[in-house]
C-alpha positions in Angstrom: 0.0 0.0 0.0 2.7 2.5 0.9 4.5 2.0 -2.4 1.3 3.0 -4.3 1.0 6.2 -2.3 4.6 7.0 -2.8 4.3 6.6 -6.6 1.2 8.8 -6.7 3.0 11.5 -4.7 6.0 11.5 -7.1 3.7 11.6 -10.1 1.8 14.5 -8.8 5.0 16.3 -7.8 6.4 15.8 -11.4 3.2 17.1 -12.9 3.3 20.2 -10.6 7.0 20.8 -11.6 6.0 20.5 -15.3 3.1 23.0 -14.8 5.4 25.5 -13.0 8.0 25.2 -15.8 5.3 25.6 -18.4 4.1 28.7 -16.6 7.6 30.2 -16.5 8.1 29.4 -20.2 4.8 31.1 -21.2 5.7 34.1 -19.0 9.2 34.5 -20.6 7.8 34.1 -24.1 5.3 36.8 -23.4 8.1 39.0 -21.9 10.3 38.5 -25.1 7.3 39.2 -27.3 6.6 42.5 -25.5 10.3 43.5 -25.7 10.5 42.8 -29.4 7.2 44.7 -30.0 8.6 47.7 -28.1 11.9 47.6 -29.9 10.1 47.6 -33.3 8.0 50.6 -32.2 11.1 52.5 -31.0 12.9 51.6 -34.2 10.0 53.1 -36.2 10.0 56.3 -34.2 13.8 56.8 -34.8 13.3 56.5 -38.6 
């Protein structure tokens, strides 16, 4: 019985880690997109 619970805990922990990594990835992709968008707008203003 203990082994089953142990396995479930590790699986849920791995899923939580994946979700947090996915959240960070989406956050950084959005940050990069915003920076590129701003750089393009600044570039257009200089020209």
